C-alpha positions as CSV (number, residue, x, y, z in Angstrom):
1,M,21.3,-27.5,5.6
2,T,22.5,-25.0,3.0
3,Y,20.3,-23.1,0.5
4,D,21.3,-21.0,-2.4
5,F,19.1,-18.1,-1.1
6,I,17.4,-17.5,2.3
7,V,14.6,-14.9,2.2
8,I,13.9,-13.4,5.6
9,G,10.2,-12.5,5.9
10,A,7.2,-14.2,4.2
11,G,5.3,-11.1,3.2
12,H,4.2,-10.8,-0.4
13,N,7.4,-9.2,-1.4
14,G,9.5,-11.8,0.0
15,L,7.5,-14.5,-1.2
16,A,7.3,-13.1,-4.9
17,C,11.0,-12.7,-4.7
18,A,11.6,-16.3,-3.6
19,A,9.1,-17.6,-6.3
20,Y,11.0,-16.1,-9.1
21,L,14.4,-17.4,-7.8
22,A,12.9,-20.9,-7.1
23,K,11.4,-21.0,-10.6
24,A,14.9,-20.1,-11.9
25,G,16.2,-23.3,-10.4
26,A,17.6,-22.0,-7.2
27,K,17.4,-23.7,-3.9
28,V,15.4,-21.1,-1.7
29,L,14.3,-21.0,1.9
30,V,11.9,-18.4,3.1
31,V,11.5,-18.0,7.1
32,E,8.8,-16.1,8.8
33,R,8.6,-15.0,12.4
34,S,4.8,-15.3,12.8
35,K,2.7,-18.5,12.2
36,R,1.4,-17.4,8.9
37,V,2.6,-16.1,5.6
38,G,1.6,-12.7,4.1
39,G,2.8,-10.1,6.1
40,G,0.0,-7.1,5.4
41,C,-2.0,-9.7,3.3
42,H,-3.6,-10.9,6.5
43,T,-7.3,-12.3,6.5
44,E,-9.0,-13.5,9.7
45,E,-12.3,-13.8,11.5
46,A,-11.5,-11.0,13.8
47,T,-15.1,-10.4,14.9
48,L,-17.5,-13.3,14.5
49,P,-17.1,-16.8,12.9
50,G,-17.6,-16.5,9.1
51,F,-16.8,-13.0,8.9
52,K,-13.3,-12.5,7.2
53,H,-11.6,-9.4,7.9
54,N,-8.5,-7.9,6.0
55,L,-6.5,-6.4,8.8
56,C,-3.8,-4.6,6.7
57,S,-4.7,-4.5,3.3
58,V,-8.0,-4.6,1.3
59,V,-7.2,-3.7,-2.3
60,H,-4.5,-4.7,-4.5
61,T,-4.4,-2.1,-7.0
62,H,-1.6,-3.3,-9.4
63,I,-1.3,-7.1,-8.8
64,P,-3.9,-8.3,-11.5
65,L,-2.3,-6.2,-14.3
66,S,1.4,-6.8,-13.1
67,P,4.2,-9.0,-14.5
68,V,4.1,-10.8,-11.2
69,Y,0.4,-12.0,-11.8
70,R,1.3,-13.3,-15.1
71,D,4.8,-14.6,-14.6
72,L,4.0,-16.6,-11.6
73,D,0.5,-17.8,-13.0
74,L,-1.1,-16.7,-10.0
75,E,-4.7,-17.5,-11.1
76,R,-3.9,-21.2,-11.4
77,N,-2.6,-20.9,-7.9
78,G,-5.8,-19.9,-6.6
79,V,-5.6,-16.0,-6.6
80,R,-8.6,-14.4,-8.4
81,Y,-9.7,-11.0,-8.4
82,V,-13.0,-9.0,-9.0
83,Y,-13.3,-5.5,-10.0
84,P,-16.1,-3.2,-8.6
85,E,-18.1,-1.5,-11.4
86,H,-18.0,1.9,-9.6
87,L,-14.9,3.1,-7.8
88,R,-14.4,5.5,-5.2
89,G,-17.2,7.8,-4.2
90,T,-16.6,11.2,-2.3
91,I,-19.6,12.2,-0.2
92,F,-19.8,15.7,0.9
93,P,-21.3,17.0,4.2
94,D,-24.4,18.2,2.1
95,H,-25.0,14.7,1.0
96,K,-24.0,15.5,-2.7
97,S,-21.5,12.8,-4.1
98,L,-18.9,12.3,-6.8
99,V,-18.3,8.8,-7.9
100,M,-15.1,8.0,-9.8
101,H,-15.7,5.9,-13.0
102,R,-13.4,3.5,-14.9
103,D,-14.3,5.1,-18.3
104,P,-13.0,8.4,-19.0
105,E,-16.0,9.8,-20.8
106,R,-18.5,8.8,-17.8
107,M,-15.9,10.2,-15.3
108,A,-15.9,13.5,-17.4
109,A,-19.8,13.5,-17.3
110,E,-19.5,13.1,-13.5
111,L,-17.2,16.0,-13.1
112,A,-19.6,18.1,-15.4
113,R,-22.3,18.1,-12.7
114,Y,-20.0,20.4,-10.7
115,S,-17.9,22.0,-13.4
116,A,-18.1,22.1,-17.2
117,R,-14.6,23.5,-17.3
118,D,-13.3,20.8,-15.0
119,A,-14.8,18.1,-17.2
120,R,-13.1,19.6,-20.2
121,T,-9.8,19.9,-18.2
122,F,-10.2,16.1,-17.2
123,R,-10.7,15.1,-20.9
124,Q,-7.6,17.2,-21.9
125,L,-5.5,15.5,-19.3
126,V,-6.6,12.0,-20.6
127,A,-5.5,13.1,-24.1
128,D,-2.2,14.6,-23.1
129,Y,-1.2,12.1,-20.4
130,G,-3.3,8.9,-20.6
131,E,-1.0,7.1,-22.9
132,F,1.9,8.1,-20.9
133,I,0.6,6.8,-17.8
134,D,-0.4,3.4,-19.5
135,S,2.9,3.0,-21.1
136,T,5.3,4.3,-18.2
137,Y,3.7,3.8,-14.8
138,L,3.7,0.1,-14.5
139,P,7.1,-0.4,-16.3
140,L,8.6,2.2,-13.9
141,M,7.2,0.3,-10.8
142,Y,8.4,-3.0,-12.0
143,S,12.1,-2.1,-12.8
144,P,14.8,-0.6,-10.6
145,P,14.4,3.2,-10.4
146,L,16.1,5.4,-12.9
147,P,18.5,8.2,-11.7
148,P,16.9,11.6,-11.4
149,S,19.2,13.0,-14.3
150,M,17.9,10.3,-16.6
151,Q,14.2,11.0,-15.8
152,T,14.7,14.7,-16.2
153,A,16.5,14.3,-19.6
154,E,13.5,12.3,-21.0
155,L,11.0,14.6,-19.6
156,E,12.7,17.8,-21.1
157,K,12.0,16.6,-24.5
158,S,8.4,17.5,-24.7
159,E,5.9,20.3,-23.5
160,E,3.9,17.7,-21.5
161,G,7.0,16.5,-19.9
162,R,8.1,19.9,-18.9
163,A,4.7,20.5,-17.3
164,L,5.1,17.2,-15.6
165,M,8.5,18.4,-14.2
166,Q,7.0,21.5,-12.7
167,W,4.1,19.5,-11.2
168,Q,6.5,17.2,-9.5
169,A,7.9,20.1,-7.7
170,S,4.6,21.3,-6.5
171,T,2.1,20.1,-3.8
172,P,-1.1,18.2,-4.5
173,V,-3.1,21.3,-3.6
174,Q,-1.1,23.5,-6.0
175,L,-1.6,20.9,-8.7
176,L,-5.4,20.9,-8.1
177,D,-5.9,24.7,-8.0
178,E,-4.0,25.0,-11.3
179,L,-6.1,22.3,-13.0
180,F,-9.7,22.4,-11.4
181,E,-12.1,25.2,-10.2
182,S,-14.8,23.2,-8.5
183,E,-14.1,22.8,-4.8
184,E,-16.0,19.5,-4.8
185,V,-13.7,18.2,-7.7
186,K,-10.6,19.3,-5.9
187,V,-11.6,17.5,-2.6
188,H,-12.5,14.3,-4.6
189,F,-9.2,14.1,-6.2
190,L,-7.2,15.3,-3.3
191,A,-8.6,12.3,-1.3
192,R,-7.3,10.1,-4.1
193,M,-3.8,11.9,-4.0
194,T,-3.1,11.5,-0.5
195,V,-4.2,7.9,0.1
196,L,-0.5,6.7,0.3
197,G,0.1,9.2,3.1
198,F,0.9,12.3,1.1
199,A,0.2,15.4,3.0
200,P,-1.8,17.8,0.8
201,D,0.6,20.6,1.2
202,Q,3.7,18.5,0.8
203,F,6.1,19.5,-2.0
204,G,7.3,17.2,-4.6
205,Q,4.4,14.9,-5.3
206,G,3.3,16.5,-8.6
207,W,2.9,14.1,-11.6
208,I,2.8,11.0,-9.3
209,C,-0.5,12.4,-8.2
210,L,-1.6,12.5,-12.0
211,F,-1.9,8.7,-11.8
212,R,-4.5,9.2,-9.1
213,I,-6.4,11.7,-11.2
214,L,-6.4,9.5,-14.4
215,K,-6.4,6.0,-13.3
216,A,-8.2,4.0,-10.5
217,E,-8.8,0.3,-10.2
218,A,-10.0,-1.5,-7.0
219,P,-9.5,-5.1,-7.4
220,I,-10.8,-7.3,-4.4
221,C,-8.8,-10.6,-3.8
222,V,-11.5,-13.3,-3.8
223,G,-11.5,-14.9,-0.3
224,G,-9.5,-12.1,1.2
225,S,-6.0,-10.6,0.9
226,Q,-4.5,-13.7,2.5
227,Q,-5.4,-15.6,-0.7
228,L,-2.5,-13.8,-2.7
229,A,0.0,-14.9,0.1
230,Q,-1.1,-18.4,-0.1
231,G,-0.9,-18.3,-4.1
232,L,2.6,-16.9,-3.9
233,R,3.6,-19.7,-1.2
234,R,2.1,-22.3,-3.6
235,V,4.5,-21.2,-6.3
236,V,7.5,-21.1,-4.2
237,E,6.8,-24.7,-2.9
238,A,5.9,-26.1,-6.3
239,H,9.3,-25.2,-7.7
240,G,11.1,-26.8,-4.7
241,G,11.5,-23.8,-2.2
242,V,10.7,-24.3,1.2
243,V,8.6,-21.9,3.4
244,Q,8.8,-22.2,7.2
245,T,6.8,-20.1,9.7
246,D,7.1,-19.6,13.4
247,M,10.9,-19.2,12.8
248,E,12.4,-15.9,14.3
249,V,15.9,-14.7,12.9
250,K,18.1,-13.4,15.6
251,R,21.0,-12.2,13.4
252,I,22.3,-12.5,9.7
253,L,25.7,-14.2,9.8
254,L,28.7,-12.7,8.3
255,R,32.3,-13.8,7.3
256,G,34.1,-10.7,6.9
257,N,31.8,-8.4,4.8
258,K,29.8,-11.2,3.2
259,A,26.4,-12.5,4.4
260,I,26.7,-16.3,4.6
261,G,23.4,-17.2,6.2
262,M,21.3,-16.7,9.4
263,E,21.2,-17.5,13.2
264,M,17.7,-18.3,14.6
265,K,16.4,-17.4,17.9
266,D,16.5,-20.8,19.3
267,G,20.4,-20.9,18.2
268,R,20.0,-22.9,15.0
269,R,22.1,-21.8,12.1
270,V,21.2,-22.0,8.4
271,E,23.7,-21.3,5.6
272,A,23.2,-19.3,2.3
273,G,25.5,-20.3,-0.6
274,K,24.8,-17.5,-2.6
275,A,22.9,-14.7,-0.6
276,V,20.5,-13.5,2.0
277,V,17.5,-11.4,1.2
278,T,15.7,-9.3,3.7
279,N,12.0,-8.3,3.5
280,V,12.2,-6.9,7.1
281,E,12.3,-3.1,7.5
282,P,15.7,-1.2,7.4
283,K,16.3,-0.5,11.1
284,K,15.5,-4.2,12.4
285,S,17.4,-5.7,9.1
286,F,20.5,-3.7,9.4
287,L,20.9,-2.3,13.0
288,R,19.6,-5.5,14.7
289,M,20.2,-8.3,12.4
290,V,23.4,-7.3,10.9
291,G,24.6,-4.8,13.4
292,E,25.7,-1.4,13.3
293,E,29.4,-2.0,13.9
294,F,29.4,-4.1,10.6
295,L,28.1,-1.3,8.4
296,P,29.8,1.7,6.9
297,A,29.1,4.6,9.0
298,S,27.4,6.5,6.3
299,F,25.0,3.6,5.6
300,A,24.2,3.3,9.1
301,T,23.2,6.9,9.4
302,R,21.0,6.5,6.5
303,V,19.2,3.5,8.1
304,K,18.7,5.5,11.3
305,N,17.2,8.4,9.4
306,Y,14.8,6.4,7.3
307,H,11.5,7.7,8.7
308,S,7.9,6.8,9.3
309,R,6.4,9.7,10.7
310,G,3.3,10.2,8.3
311,R,-0.2,9.7,9.2
312,S,-1.3,6.4,10.5
313,L,-4.9,4.9,10.4
314,F,-7.5,4.2,13.1
315,V,-9.5,1.3,11.9
316,L,-12.8,-0.3,12.8
317,H,-13.5,-3.9,11.5
318,L,-17.3,-4.3,11.4
319,A,-19.6,-7.3,11.2
320,L,-22.9,-5.9,9.7
321,S,-26.5,-7.4,9.3
322,E,-26.9,-5.1,6.1
323,P,-24.9,-2.8,4.0
324,P,-25.0,1.0,4.4
325,Q,-27.4,3.1,2.5
326,Y,-26.2,6.7,2.1
327,R,-28.2,9.8,2.1
328,A,-26.2,10.7,-0.9
329,G,-27.5,7.6,-2.8
330,A,-30.9,9.2,-3.3
331,Q,-29.4,11.7,-5.9
332,N,-26.5,9.4,-7.1
333,P,-27.2,5.7,-6.6
334,P,-23.8,4.3,-7.7
335,V,-22.3,5.8,-4.4
336,N,-23.8,3.0,-2.5
337,V,-22.1,0.3,-4.5
338,A,-18.7,2.0,-5.0
339,F,-15.7,0.2,-4.0
340,S,-15.3,2.8,-1.2
341,Q,-17.1,5.9,0.3
342,E,-14.8,8.8,1.3
343,M,-16.1,11.5,3.7
344,F,-13.3,14.1,3.9
345,G,-15.2,17.4,4.5
346,A,-16.4,20.2,2.2
347,S,-13.1,22.0,1.3
348,V,-9.5,21.4,0.4
349,A,-8.7,23.4,3.8
350,D,-10.6,20.9,5.7
351,Q,-7.9,18.2,4.6
352,V,-5.1,20.3,5.1
353,R,-6.2,21.2,8.6
354,A,-6.8,17.4,9.4
355,Y,-3.3,16.6,8.5
356,Q,-2.0,19.6,10.7
357,E,-3.9,18.2,13.6
358,I,-2.3,14.7,12.9
359,A,1.1,16.1,12.8
360,L,0.6,17.8,16.2
361,G,-0.5,14.5,17.6
362,R,-4.2,15.2,17.8
363,A,-7.0,12.9,16.4
364,P,-9.2,14.9,14.0
365,R,-12.8,15.2,15.3
366,K,-14.0,16.0,11.8
367,E,-14.4,13.1,9.4
368,M,-11.4,11.8,7.4
369,L,-13.4,8.6,6.8
370,Q,-13.0,6.0,4.1
371,I,-15.4,2.9,4.2
372,T,-15.0,-0.3,2.1
373,L,-17.3,-3.4,2.0
374,P,-15.4,-6.1,0.4
375,T,-18.5,-8.4,0.8
376,L,-20.4,-6.3,-1.6
377,F,-18.0,-7.7,-4.4
378,D,-17.0,-11.0,-2.8
379,P,-19.9,-12.6,-0.8
380,S,-17.6,-15.4,0.3
381,Q,-16.0,-13.1,3.1
382,A,-19.1,-13.1,5.1
383,P,-22.2,-15.4,5.9
384,A,-25.0,-15.3,3.5
385,G,-26.7,-11.9,3.5
386,K,-24.2,-10.4,6.0
387,H,-21.4,-8.0,5.4
388,T,-18.0,-6.9,6.6
389,A,-16.9,-3.3,6.6
390,V,-13.5,-1.6,7.1
391,V,-13.7,2.0,8.3
392,W,-10.6,4.1,8.2
393,Q,-10.0,7.5,9.8
394,Y,-6.6,9.2,9.3
395,A,-5.0,9.7,12.7
396,P,-1.7,10.1,14.4
397,Y,0.3,7.2,15.9
398,R,1.3,9.3,18.9
399,L,-1.5,11.0,20.8
400,E,-1.3,13.5,23.5
401,E,-3.5,11.5,25.8
402,G,-2.6,8.0,24.2
403,W,-4.7,5.5,22.6
404,P,-5.6,3.3,25.4
405,K,-7.5,6.3,26.9
406,L,-9.2,7.5,23.6
407,R,-9.8,4.5,21.6
408,Q,-13.3,3.4,22.8
409,E,-14.7,7.0,22.8
410,Y,-13.1,7.7,19.3
411,A,-14.6,4.6,17.8
412,R,-18.0,5.7,19.0
413,H,-17.4,9.1,17.7
414,L,-16.4,7.6,14.2
415,L,-19.5,5.5,14.2
416,G,-21.6,8.6,15.0
417,L,-19.9,10.5,12.0
418,W,-20.7,7.7,9.8
419,Q,-24.3,7.3,10.8
420,S,-24.7,10.8,9.8
421,Y,-24.0,9.9,6.3
422,A,-25.6,6.4,6.4
423,P,-28.6,6.6,8.9
424,N,-29.4,3.0,8.6
425,M,-26.0,2.1,10.4
426,T,-27.7,2.0,13.7
427,K,-26.1,0.2,16.6
428,D,-28.4,-2.9,16.2
429,K,-26.8,-3.3,12.5
430,V,-23.3,-3.6,13.8
431,L,-23.1,-7.1,14.9
432,A,-19.6,-7.0,16.3
433,M,-16.6,-4.6,16.1
434,K,-12.8,-4.9,16.3
435,I,-11.0,-1.7,17.0
436,Q,-7.5,-1.5,15.5
437,D,-5.7,1.9,16.6
438,P,-2.2,2.7,15.0
439,T,-0.2,1.0,17.7
440,D,-2.5,-2.1,17.1
441,T,-1.4,-1.9,13.4
442,E,2.5,-2.1,14.3
443,R,1.8,-4.9,16.6
444,L,-0.1,-6.8,14.0
445,N,3.1,-6.2,11.6
446,D,6.2,-4.5,13.0
447,N,7.3,-3.8,9.4
448,L,4.6,-1.0,9.7
449,V,6.6,1.2,12.0
450,N,4.5,3.9,13.8
451,G,1.4,2.4,12.0
452,V,2.6,4.0,8.7
453,D,0.8,1.5,6.3
454,V,3.3,2.0,3.4
455,V,6.5,0.9,5.3
456,G,8.1,4.1,5.6
457,D,6.8,7.5,4.4
458,M,6.5,8.0,0.9
459,T,7.9,11.5,0.7
460,P,10.3,12.9,-1.9
461,D,13.3,11.9,0.0
462,Q,12.1,8.3,0.4
463,M,10.7,7.7,-3.2
464,G,12.1,6.3,-6.4
465,Y,16.1,6.6,-6.5
466,F,16.1,7.7,-3.1
467,R,14.1,4.7,-1.6
468,P,15.2,3.5,0.8
469,F,18.5,5.4,0.7
470,A,20.3,7.7,-2.0
471,G,22.8,5.4,-3.7
472,W,21.2,2.2,-2.5
473,S,18.0,1.8,-4.4
474,S,19.1,-1.2,-6.6
475,Y,18.2,-3.7,-3.9
476,R,21.7,-4.2,-3.1
477,T,23.4,-3.2,0.1
478,P,27.1,-2.5,1.4
479,V,27.0,-6.1,2.8
480,E,28.2,-8.6,0.0
481,G,25.5,-11.1,-0.7
482,L,22.8,-9.2,1.3
483,Y,19.8,-7.9,-0.6
484,M,16.6,-6.0,0.1
485,C,13.2,-6.7,-1.2
486,G,10.8,-5.1,1.2
487,G,8.0,-2.5,0.7
488,Y,10.7,0.1,2.0
489,C,12.3,-0.4,-1.3
490,H,11.2,1.2,-4.7
491,P,8.3,1.3,-5.7
492,G,7.1,1.7,-2.1
493,G,4.4,0.3,0.1
494,G,1.2,-1.3,-1.0
495,V,0.3,-4.6,-2.2
496,H,2.0,-4.9,-5.6
497,A,5.1,-7.2,-5.3
498,G,7.1,-4.5,-7.2
499,A,10.0,-4.8,-4.9
500,G,10.1,-8.5,-4.7
501,H,9.9,-8.8,-8.5
502,N,12.7,-6.1,-9.0
503,A,15.0,-7.5,-6.3
504,A,14.7,-10.9,-8.0
505,G,15.7,-9.5,-11.4
506,V,18.8,-8.0,-9.8
507,I,19.8,-11.1,-7.7
508,A,19.3,-13.0,-11.1
509,E,21.8,-10.7,-12.8
510,D,24.5,-10.8,-10.2
511,F,24.4,-14.5,-9.9
512,K,23.9,-15.3,-13.6
513,L,20.7,-17.2,-13.0
514,K,18.3,-17.8,-16.0
515,K,16.1,-14.8,-16.2
516,W,13.0,-17.1,-17.4
517,W,10.7,-14.0,-17.0
518,D,12.3,-11.8,-19.6
């Protein structure tokens, strides 16, 4: 059978791309190697019956406000989000805390408990850049990246833009030192800046980090992250698309320099009349499924050099009999019901040292913890009165001693650190636990190479116009009729479907499909 488009990989980006194309009238096939759709949008009862755990993604920051949510009418397709009233709470070793609020004035008042000057600075940042963030950040995510020269020309026109250019060349630590005086305020915002894997002392992250200072949402997908994937699948199938799971692609078929279909592991062949779209990470897509010998040498080199060397996550999925109650809640009650609690030490230097340890292949012994209880906001993810928790600790993929030897002891160590902040989290309150070390993450989803949860490092050489490769950020490839749509493309990792949306737009233009979403 022949389809117009074949999409390889039914992660949320592949499904979103397929949904746009199917709704444009194209005949679309989506194939997925695993027995389920969703990729990182993966929810399962990993501990006990009735306890739903989100194994690779918990929060979908941009989806509910995105064009994808509106264009594909995801709410009518069973995808719904709830918003925690209080956002991220940073808890310090002395059990003081700082909670991020959605409202700028409430946030400024929270900062003023540590520094009146920092509160004034925050208000000024909102006044100077709040509208800029609102009007540009999402549009930049949901469109192909601009060349650096065009971005620079636009920013050069204003004083605020010129400041952004300088911040873009700085490190997160430098930016925070320039803006704020309180160590607690810096620790709070630094944890927000580095959530996508940025090292605190890494150059070239400046104004992108400004978004993390000024904006924060934490929408929880009702029923678990898998519901987003199921909703996208419904859209594909409602418009005549076909989604097939448990189908592994062996190679992409070529005729000359044109992609014409795929060959499955079992030998079956399926033709694509117009194009093949890959949602699979670059090395597997190009070196394995296409074959290095069919690629320009310079492109093959860029594929080989695409890197995933940043920090990974050591994760505990817990079934709990009750929610944690933090010592810090006595002074600041909202911290107990914030979307997440972050324990990243007392100083910026603590975070810098932890990242240095990770780079050396050592699991940090001090806390780099982030805890989330989706069931505080969506009780459907656990039996009545019970809860699920996700405990993250930043960690390296490769350890000096290896994860098999350390994982049990390290899990106990992290639970002990957590208990020092939330003393009610005694052993009897943890009904069951699933350990997920960085190598487990890669086994769950091999797009997450080396356990890096953003599908390749989000570093200056792999962001925007340079993601995944300089000169190839338009979702096209050197192989005619072969396109990319994964999280390794702009705007990067995370659950937002930006790459799937943008790739669909480029494909529609190339094949003169009706862009019904414009």
